[in-house]
C-alpha positions as CSV (number, residue, x, y, z in Angstrom):
1,M,-8.2,36.5,20.0
2,D,-9.3,36.6,16.4
3,E,-5.9,35.2,15.3
4,F,-6.3,32.4,17.8
5,Q,-9.7,31.4,16.5
6,K,-8.4,31.5,12.9
7,A,-5.4,29.3,13.8
8,S,-7.7,26.9,15.7
9,K,-10.0,26.6,12.7
10,E,-7.1,26.1,10.3
11,G,-5.7,23.5,12.7
12,M,-9.0,21.6,12.7
13,D,-9.2,21.8,8.9
14,V,-5.7,20.4,8.7
15,A,-6.4,17.6,11.2
16,T,-9.6,16.7,9.3
17,K,-7.8,16.5,6.0
18,S,-5.1,14.4,7.6
19,F,-7.6,12.1,9.2
20,G,-9.4,11.7,5.8
21,A,-6.1,10.8,4.1
22,V,-5.4,8.2,6.9
23,S,-8.9,6.8,6.7
24,K,-8.6,6.4,2.9
25,G,-5.2,4.9,3.1
26,L,-6.2,2.4,5.7
27,Q,-9.2,1.4,3.7
28,A,-7.0,0.7,0.7
29,I,-4.6,-1.3,2.8
30,A,-7.4,-3.3,4.4
31,S,-8.8,-4.0,0.9
32,E,-5.3,-5.1,-0.3
33,Y,-5.0,-7.5,2.7
34,A,-8.4,-9.0,2.0
35,D,-7.7,-9.5,-1.7
36,F,-4.3,-11.1,-0.9
37,S,-5.8,-13.4,1.7
38,K,-8.6,-14.5,-0.6
39,K,-6.1,-15.2,-3.4
40,S,-3.8,-17.1,-1.0
41,V,-6.6,-19.3,0.2
42,E,-7.7,-20.0,-3.4
43,E,-4.1,-20.9,-4.4
44,S,-3.4,-23.1,-1.4
45,T,-6.7,-25.0,-2.0
46,A,-5.8,-25.5,-5.7
47,A,-2.4,-26.8,-4.7
48,F,-3.8,-29.1,-2.1
49,E,-6.2,-30.6,-4.6
50,K,-3.4,-31.1,-7.1
51,M,-1.3,-32.8,-4.3
52,I,-4.2,-35.2,-3.5
53,A,-4.7,-36.0,-7.2
54,A,-1.0,-36.7,-7.7
55,K,-0.3,-40.3,-8.9
56,S,3.0,-40.6,-7.1
57,P,4.9,-39.2,-4.1
58,D,7.4,-37.5,-6.5
59,K,4.6,-35.7,-8.3
60,A,3.0,-34.6,-5.0
61,F,6.4,-33.3,-3.8
62,E,6.8,-31.4,-7.1
63,V,3.3,-29.8,-6.7
64,Q,4.1,-28.8,-3.1
65,S,7.5,-27.4,-4.0
66,D,6.0,-25.3,-6.9
67,Y,3.3,-24.1,-4.6
68,M,5.8,-23.1,-1.8
69,K,8.0,-21.2,-4.3
70,S,5.0,-19.4,-5.7
71,A,3.6,-18.6,-2.3
72,Y,6.9,-17.2,-1.1
73,E,7.3,-15.0,-4.1
74,S,3.7,-13.8,-3.8
75,M,4.2,-13.0,-0.1
76,I,7.4,-11.0,-0.7
77,S,5.7,-9.1,-3.5
78,E,2.7,-8.4,-1.3
79,F,4.9,-7.2,1.6
80,N,6.7,-4.8,-0.7
81,K,3.4,-3.5,-2.1
82,L,2.0,-3.0,1.5
83,S,5.3,-1.3,2.6
84,E,4.8,1.2,-0.3
85,M,1.2,1.7,0.7
86,Y,2.2,2.4,4.3
87,L,4.8,4.9,3.2
88,D,2.3,6.6,0.9
89,L,-0.1,6.7,3.8
90,G,2.4,8.5,6.0
91,K,3.2,11.0,3.3
92,E,-0.5,11.7,2.6
93,A,-1.3,12.1,6.3
94,Y,1.5,14.6,6.7
95,K,0.8,16.7,3.6
96,P,-1.8,18.9,5.2
97,Y,0.5,19.8,8.0
98,E,3.4,21.0,5.8
99,G,2.0,24.4,5.1
100,F,0.3,24.8,8.4
101,A,3.5,24.2,10.4
102,G,5.2,27.0,8.6
103,K,2.4,29.4,9.2
104,V,2.3,28.6,13.0
105,A,6.0,28.9,13.3
106,S,6.2,32.3,11.7
107,K,3.6,33.8,14.1
C-alpha cells in the first residue's frame, strides 16, 4: 500500500510539472499570436494608407504587390516559428513522464 501511495504522489508531481510546462508553452504561443496579429494589422494599415496616397494606379498596384509579398513571407515565417513552438511544447510536456514511465514499468 505504501508503494501505491508513493507512486500516486510521484504521478501527481509528474502531471503537475507537465501541466506547468503546457501552461507556460501555451502562454508563449498565445503571446506570439497576439504580437503577430498586432504587427499584421499595423503593416496592412500602413500599406492601405500608402495605396490611398498613390498618385497613379501603377503606384497603387506596386504598393499592393509589395505588401502582399511581405505579408506572405511574414506569414510563412510565423507559421514556421509557431510550428517550432508547438513541437517544443510537446517535448516539454512529455519530459516529466520520461523517467516516471521507466520507474512504473520496472515495478
